[in-house]
N, C-alpha and C positions, 0 to 999 in steps of 0.2 A: 405407228401410223396415227395421225391426228384425225380429229373429227371431220375436217374438210376433206381429207383424202378418202375417208370411208364413204362419203357422200358424193364423191366426184363423178362417179359413173351411174348414179341413181336416175333412172328414167322418171320423169314427172308424170307418170301415168299409174292408175290403179293396177296393182299386180294381177288381181282377179280378172280384169277385163282384157288382159293380154293373153289369156288362155287360148290355145289353138282350137279349143272346142267352141269358141264363140261363134254363133250362127251369123250368117249374113243378114242384112237388114230386110225386114218384111215389107209388104206393100203399104203404101199410104192410102188414106181414104180418097176415093174418086167419085164425085157425084153425091146424090142424095139417097138416103136409105132409111128404113124404119127398123125398129127392134123392140123387144120387150124390156131389156135392161141394157143401158149404156154405162160403161165403166170408164171414168176419166183417170188415167194414170196406169202405166204398165210396170209399176214396181210391185213389191209384195202385197200391199193393200189391195190394189186393183186385181192382180192375178188371182189371189186367194178368193176374192169376192166372185170373180167370174167362174172359177172352178167350183166353188161351193154352191153357187147358184145352179149350175148345171147338174151337180150331184143331187141337189134337192129336187129339182124339176127339170128333167132332160128335155122337155118340150120347149123350154124357154129359148128365145132367140137373143143371144148375148153378144155385145160388141165391146171391145176394149180399144181405147184410143190413147196412145202414148206420144208425148210431144217429141221425144227423141228416140233412143233405142231402148229396147226392153232391158231392164236391169242396169242401165248406165248411170243412174243417179245413186241415191243412198243404198239401194238394194245390191249394187255391185261394188260398193266402196267400203263396206263395213268390215269388222273383224271376224265375222262368221261365228259369233257366240249366239246360239239359239237357246234361249232360256225359257224355263217353265214359268217364271214370274210374269204376271200380268200387271203388276203394280210397281215395277222398278224396285224390287226387293221386298222382303217380308216386312221389314221395319216401316217402310213407307206405307204399305198397305194397312198394317196394324194401326198406324197413327191416324189414318184417314177414315177407314171403314172397318172398325174393330168387330162390328156385328156380322160382317160378311167375310171375315178373314179366312175362316176354314173353307167356306165355299169358294172363294177366290183362289186359294191354294189348290183345292181339288180340281177346279176348272182349268187352272194353269197346267197342272200335271197331265190332265186328260188332253189338253191342247198339244203339249209337247209330244206325247205318245202318238197322237193322231197325225202329226207332221211326219214322224218316222214311218208310220203305216202308209201314208200317202205316197211317200217316195218309193216304197217297196211296191205298192199297187200299180203305179204308173211307170216303174222302171227308171226313175230319175236318179242318175249318178251324180249326186251332189257332195260326194266325199263325206258322208254322214258318219260321225264318230261319237259314240255315247261315252265320252271320257269324263264328263263332269267339269267342274271348275274349282280351282283352289285359290282362295284369298290368302294373301301373305302379309304378315306384319313386318315392316322394315324399321319401325321405331318402337321403343318400349311402350309408349302410350297407346299403341294400336293393339297390343296383345290382349288386354282386357276387353276391348271392343269385339275381338273375334270370339272370346269366350262367351260374352253376352249373346252374340249372334247365334252361337251354337246352341245355347240354352233355349232361345226362342224358336229355333228351327225344330228342335226335338219336341217342343210343346205342340207344334203344328204338323207333326207327322213326318218330317224329314230326319235323316240320320247322317249328318255330316261327321267327318272324322277330324278331331282336333289334334294337331301335330305340334310337338315341341321343336326346339332348334335343330336337334340332330335328326329327328324324323322328317321334318320338312326339307332339310338339305339332302336327305337320302332320296327324296322324290325329285327335287330340282335343286341343283347345287349353286346357290348364290351366297356370298359372304354377307349380304345384306339381310338375309332372312332370319327372323327371330321366332316365328311361329307360323302356322298355317291352318286353314280350315278348308278341308276338301269335301265338297258336296259331289258325290259320285253320280247323282241322279238328276240334278236340276238343270243341267246344261249339256247340250251336244255341240260339237264343232261341225261346221259345214263350210263348203265352198260357196260363198254367198251369191256369186254371179251364176254359177251352175244351178243353184236353187231357182233363181229367177228364170233362167232359160228353160229349165225343166218344167216349171209350172206353166210357162207359156205353151210349150209343146203339149202338155197334158190338156190345157184348155182347147187348143186346136183339135186335139184328138176327139173331143166331145162336141165339136161343131162351133166353138166360139170363133168369131171373126176378130182377128187382132190386127190393128193398124199401127204402124210405127211412123215416126216423123209426121205426126198428125196432132197439132196443137189446138186444143179447144179454146177458142177466143171469146165465145159468147154463149150464154145460156138463158133461155127465156121460156115461159109457158106459151103454148099455142093457144090461140083464141078460139072461141066458139064452143066451149064445153064447160060444164060445172067444174069448179076449182078442183075438187078431189078426184075427178076423172080426167083432168086435162093432161095431155101429153106435154113433154118438155122437148124443146128443139135446141140442139147443140150445133154451133157453127164452128168449123175447123179450118185451120190454115196450116201451111207448111212452116217449119221453124224459120226464124230470120236467117238471112244469108250471112256468111262469114264477115262481109264488109258492113254488116249492121242493117242493110236494106231489108225492107219487108218483102214477103212473098204473097202471092195471091191466095184467095180462098180455095180449099180443096172440095168442100161440100158440106152437107148438113146431115144430122142424124135426128130422127124423131123417135123418142123413147117413152115408154110408159113409166119407167122408173130409172133413176140415175144413182150410181155410187160414185162418190168423190173421194179419191185416194191419192192426192197429190203431195202429201207430206209437207215439207218445208217450202215448196215452191209457192210463189205468190198466188193465193187462192182465188179462184173465180167467184167464190162465195165470200163477199167482203167481210161478213161478220167474224170470220175466222182470223182475220188480221189482228183482232184484239187479244186473241188467246195464244197464238203461235209466233215464236221468233225463230229465225234461222241461226243456228250456232255452228261454226265450222270446227271440225275435228280433223286431226292429221295422223298419218301412219307411215311407217317405214317397213320394208321387207328386206331381209338380208339375202345374200347369195346362198345357195344350198350349203349346209354345213357338211364338213367332212366327217368320216367315222370317228376320228380322234376328237373333233370338236363336240360331237354329240356325246361321246363318252365323258368329256370333261364336265358337262352340265347334267348328265343323267337324263331326266325327263322321259323315262321309259313308258310311262302311262299316258303321255301326250295330252294331259288335261289342260284346259284353258287356265290362264293365270291372271290375277289382278292384284295390285297392292292396295293397301287400306288407307292411304292418305286421302284427304279431300280432293286434291289434284292427283288423280290416280292414273296409272298406266294399265292397259290390258295387253296381253300378249299370248301367242299360241304358235304351234308348229303347223306348217303346211304339209301337204302330202309328200312333197319332195324335200322335207326337212329344212326348209327356211324358217326363220322366226319373223312373224309379223309383230311389230311393236308400235303401239299407238296410244293416244290419249293425252293426258296432262293438260295441254292447252285446250281451252274451249273458248272460241273467239266470236264475239258478236260485233257486228259492224253497224255504225250509226244508220238509222232509218231503215232497219231490217235489210241492211246491205246484202245483196245477192247477185253474184256475178262469177263467171268461170275463172276470172283472174284471181279471185280470192281463194281458190282451191290450192294455190301454191304459196308457201310461206317458208322461205329458207331459214329464217331465224328459229322457227319452231322445229324444223327438221334437225337443226344443229343441237337444240336443246334435247330433243328425243334421243339423238345419237349419243350425247354425253351421258344421259341417264342409262341408256342401254349398256354402255361399257362399264359404268359404275356398278350395275347389277351383275354383269357377267364379264369381269375383267379377264377371265381365262379365254375369252373370245377376241381378245385384242388382235387386230389384223383383219377381221371379217369386214367385208364391204357390203353396202346396201345396194340392192338392184333397183328398187323402186321407192319413190317418196311422193305422196299425194295427199289431198284433202277432200273432204266431202261435207255436206251440210246435214245437220240433224234438226228435226222438227221438235222444238222444246216448248213445253208449257209449264205453268207454275206449279203443277202437282206432279210433274215428271213421269207421268204415264198417260195413256191415251184417254181422250174424252170423245163423246159421241153426240150425234144429234141429227135432226132432220130439218128440211126447208121445203119451200114450195108445196105447202099443204101435205107434207108427208111423201112427196114424190121423189125427193132426193135425200139420201143418207150420207153421212160423213163420219170419218174417224181420223184423228190427228193428234200430235203431241206425244209420240211414243218415247222421245228423249233417249234414243240410243238402244232401246230394247225391242225394236220392231221386227227383228228377224223371226222371233217366235210369236210375239203378241199380235202381229198383223193377221194371223189366221183367225184368232179369236175375234179381233176387231172386224174382220170380214163377216163372220157369223152374226155379230151384233148388228152391223149395218143391214144385212139381209133380214134379220128379225124385225128391225125397225120398218123395213119396207114391206114386211109381210110375205116374203118369198117362201113358198111352201107351207104357209100357215093359214089357218082359218081367219076370216076378217076379225080384227080386233084382238087376236090371240096374243097373250104375253108368253114369254119364255123365262126360264131361270136366269138367263143373261139379262134380259131387259128389266127384270125386277131388281137388279143390283143397284145399290146406291151409287156406285162408281159410274154406271151407265146413265143414271137419271140426273147426275149433277154435272156441273161445269167447273173448270178451274177458275181461280181468280184472274181476271184479265190483266195484261200488262199495261202500265200507264203509257200515255202518248209521248212522243219525242218532244223535247230533248230529255225529259225525265226518264224515259225508258232506258236510254243509253247510260245515263248517270247511275241509275239504280243497279243495272247489270254490271257495270264496270266497278262500282264500289263493292258489290258482292264478290266479284272475282278477286279483288285485292284483299278483302277480308278473309276469304278462303285461304289464299296463299299465306296470309299472316298467321292464321290458325295452325297451318301445317308447320310453320317455323316456330310456333309457340306451344309445342307438345300437344297439339290438338285443341287447345283452349280457345273457345269461340268468344269473340268480342261482343260488345253490346249490339252492334248491327245484326250479326248473325243470330244472336239469341232472340232478338226481336222478330226476325224472320221465322225462327223456329216456333215461337209462340203463335205466330199467325198461320202456321202450316205452310210456310214458304221457304224453309231452310233447305239448302241444297249444296251439293258438291259439284265437281267438274264432270 
């Protein structure tokens, strides 16, 4: 079977969102209302913020407004790797905030544990598996990188297991594997869409009003009160029609405080456009493997996997023994291009399929049932940044760069801290004292320079992978500026 045949029947829809457990659409906003806290965005950021706000102060009146369906964007399209890291890996955190490194690692572990406890407390069946993640070397130059990563992890309290060629292939059998680093504690596997749906149900159980197909189109302070006590008024409309036509307004929400958690979507707060770019990522899912096919690859411990190239793949097993295979291409479109049509990219699907069969030649003949794309909110430091606007009445978090499944819960707590939810006036927290929270990433340049810089970097990353990992002058310059990154 060739690559085209393996993709011939792949539905161009996210596998997770086709789950029979997907709930029907909730109500849209109708009319005008008031609340204590308005949350813009019904993905992980917004849902965690609403849930944590009610847990801090059950008396709060909280409203969530989602432009489409709950979990239909990045929260329902990702690979389902729920990581403890808040900084997009230990090395990135050490390089940027060495004085806070131990604190960030501890807070990250506490955050991951709290996610598991939340699922248990609210009875959320999100297919939570505490299997960890194994990074694998597929080229000789990657082996010492794994060894260095293991040493740094040990220094900061983690205990990953370094595996040689035979040991790593005993875990998961691929002829491409030369070594592996298995961190059993730092990552859990999850059904990402079920996580979003479950969080929404938990919010509703606490009295949160959740509105779907409710797009916030305007935000302004209400007149007639001092700036710091002024309420914010949000205007909402229905999503555009399929023919592109506009729909009329649905109503307004008057809120004492606002959480903005819209990720890569064009932000209603214009200042964020300087810091966030939408990058498209793509994934495939196979048909369920047979018993013989599972036996051919092993994978008995069901850990998440990722290779160690700059242009890397991530992959994992689903509950019904399919393989999700994603990554490698990370595509930016000129002018912060953002459109549903960009979620489909047949050339990338074909590339991913070729790489899949090169990794698992024993699975020749397996077909893919789904192929899709989604957009990642990327910033120049590759982990979330935070801030406030409207005299402290609005808080935001953005720029998770693919690690939002876990880190958004922490980000929600940061936003609530910044708004003072459940705190004494002016009270700081351990989170808000972090240099990571108090600083901003380097902004991206305007177009057309933005597109040129990103494209040059993508090409140089690919060249480094072809050149035994050796980074050229451009990447070394970015590294010195704290801007070096991979796919």
